[in-house]
C-alpha positions in Angstrom: -21.6 -0.9 0.4 -19.4 -4.4 0.4 -16.5 -5.4 3.8 -14.8 -7.5 3.6 -15.6 -9.6 5.9 -18.6 -9.7 4.0 -17.3 -12.1 1.2 -14.1 -13.8 2.8 -14.3 -16.5 5.6 -12.4 -14.9 8.3 -11.2 -18.1 8.9 -9.5 -18.9 6.1 -8.0 -15.0 5.7 -4.4 -14.1 6.8 -3.9 -11.5 9.1 -4.6 -8.1 7.3 -1.1 -6.9 7.0 0.2 -9.9 5.1 2.5 -8.8 2.5 0.8 -10.7 -1.3 3.8 -10.5 -3.6 3.3 -10.3 -7.1 5.9 -10.3 -10.3 7.5 -7.6 -11.0 8.2 -5.8 -7.4 4.5 -5.5 -6.8 3.7 -6.0 -3.2 0.3 -5.4 -1.0 -1.5 -6.2 2.4 -4.0 -8.8 2.4 -6.9 -6.7 3.0 -6.2 -5.0 -0.3 -6.2 -8.7 -2.8 -9.2 -9.6 -1.3 -11.5 -6.9 -1.8 -13.7 -7.0 -4.7 -11.8 -3.6 -7.7 -13.5 -0.6 -7.4 -13.6 -1.2 -3.2 -12.5 1.8 -0.3 -9.3 1.1 0.8 -8.9 3.3 3.6 -12.6 1.6 4.6 -11.4 -1.8 4.4 -8.1 -0.8 6.3 -10.7 0.8 9.4 -12.2 -2.4 9.0 -9.1 -4.3 10.1 -7.9 -1.8 12.8 -5.3 0.6 10.4 -4.8 3.7 8.9 -3.1 3.6 5.5 -1.3 6.6 3.9 0.5 6.7 0.0 3.4 7.9 -1.3 4.9 8.3 -5.0 7.9 7.8 -5.9 8.8 11.0 -8.3 7.6 13.2 -5.2 10.6 12.4 -3.5 13.0 12.0 -6.6 14.5 14.7 -8.7 13.1 14.3 -12.4 17.3 13.8 -13.9 17.8 11.2 -11.3 17.6 7.0 -12.8 14.7 6.0 -11.6 12.8 8.6 -12.8 14.0 8.5 -16.3 14.4 4.9 -16.7 10.4 4.8 -15.5 9.3 8.2 -17.0 11.8 7.7 -20.4 12.6 3.8 -20.5 9.5 2.4 -19.2 10.9 -0.3 -17.4 8.5 -0.3 -14.6 9.2 -3.7 -13.6 12.4 -3.0 -12.8 12.2 0.3 -11.3 9.6 -0.8 -8.9 11.9 -4.1 -7.5 14.5 -1.3 -6.8 13.1 2.2 -6.0 13.1 2.4 -2.1 10.7 5.2 -0.7 11.5 7.2 1.7 11.0 6.0 5.4 7.4 6.9 7.0 7.9 7.7 11.0 5.6 5.0 12.3 4.2 3.4 9.8 4.9 0.1 8.2 5.9 0.0 3.9 3.2 -2.6 3.2 3.1 -1.8 -0.5 4.5 -0.7 -4.0 2.0 0.1 -6.8 2.5 1.1 -10.5 -0.5 3.8 -11.2 -1.1 6.1 -13.4 1.3 8.8 -11.3 4.1 5.5 -11.6 5.7 3.8 -8.3 3.1 4.8 -5.3 4.5 3.2 -1.5 1.8 2.1 0.4 2.0 2.6 3.9 0.0 1.3 7.3 0.5 1.8 10.9 -2.4 0.1 13.2 -5.5 2.7 14.6 -4.4 3.8 18.2 -7.5 3.6 20.4 -8.8 6.2 21.2 -7.8 7.6 24.6 -10.8 7.2 27.4 -12.0 10.2 28.7 -11.8 10.9 32.8 -14.8 10.2 34.4 
């Protein structure tokens, strides 16, 4: 298993939740920007102290919503990604937007809560 810390100098790496922006409305947290293709993103997030979750535009919007029509029927993936505002997840930070085979996907992160100490 390749771990993020095995190939990135920790002194040079930005904070894991720093946002890296790409063209076309796509962005992601730095912890994934530097990860090799095929990496286990949940494991990388855990190594960096975060939980991750995803949400998809097609699960949030009706099929006849203008963004859905523009994305799936007109092929306007870049402009739709720039305009889609995913439903807010309580307690989570929006850390990424991607174009996937299933349409636009939002990536959410939140710090892992420290385990409560067990009484002695």
